[in-house]
C-alpha positions, 0 to 999 in steps of 0.5 A: 775058636782059635786066636792067632798071630802072624808075624811077618804077614806082609811076606808072601807066605806070611800073608798066605797064612793069613789068609788061609786062617782068616777064611778057617771056620775055627778062628777068631781072629787073626792078628796080622803084623809086619814092620810096615808093609801091607798085610791082608785086610778081612773081618778077622784080621786084625794088623799092627806092627812092630819091631822085633829089635825094637823092645818097647815096640815088640812089647806094645803091640803084644799088650794090644794082642792081649790072652790068650794066643792059641797060634803063633806063626813067626814069617819073618827071614831073609834069604839076601842081605838089604842091600841084594847082595848074597848069598854067598857063593864061597867063603871069601865072600863071607863077611862080619857084616853078612853074619851079623845081618842074616843072624838077626834077620832069621835067628834074633828077630824069631826069638825076640818074637819066642820071647813076646809072646809065649807068656800069651799062650795058654798053659791047659789047652794045645797051642802052637808056635811055629817059626818058618826055617829052611832046609838050607839049615839043616847040618846033617843035609849040608852037601853042598856048602856056600851061602855060608851066613843063610845057613848058619843063621836056619841052624841057630834057629832051628837051636832056639826052636828046640831050647825053646821047645824043651823049657816051654815044655815045663810051663806049658806041657800042651805046646807044640814049638817046631821050625817049618820048611816051607819048601822052595816057595815063588816069592820076591825072596826066592825069584833070583834062585828059581832056575832049574827048580821043577815046576812041581817042586816050586810052590806058591804061597798059599799052597806052601802055606796051607800044607803046613797049616795041615802040618801043624793040625798033625803035630803033638807036643810028642813032636815039639823041638822039631822041624817038618816040611811042608809034606810033613816030613821031619827035617834032620837038623 
């Protein structure tokens, strides 16, 4: 019976992860973390609040969760800035403030969560840490340009996942640490950018979360450090 934690559980995909995990027969409890937003409710769900940019807040949240944690999913992230602007279409629109904000939301927050929760994960059996990334963070797959801050922040997240996986393999040989691409999901985050997306390629949060959990169930330690899409295909860094 797994003990799971979802950070970013008030978002569209995050809340879908919580619901799907709480409905599984092999899950004992799901810790649903948010910065203060509403999260799904249920007998197996334990809500908590956290601020990943505040060490004390994150430490208190992790202490309340306790050990062990068999599965951790980080579903935090932001495509546009807090004021609703972006992403940039041209380099002239890029600002230092935009870069700092996107890196904080999309790279620093997952890294701080990883630093806090990985010590809670078992060393003697399988466990998984996954962070939501985006295909546009692939350097080799960037053919259109634009979206500079978002692309760069997700590329940074992918590098962090890879380097964390290398380190974790030394102490947790059965662990899987991966980045995940959920596809284009019909959430508030992607709402301004769904025009032109074919209906069959615009997923509901439930469909995306279910697909990604299937992907995670099929990964092994040999896959750790990788970047995988909703359909199980490896995404090039």
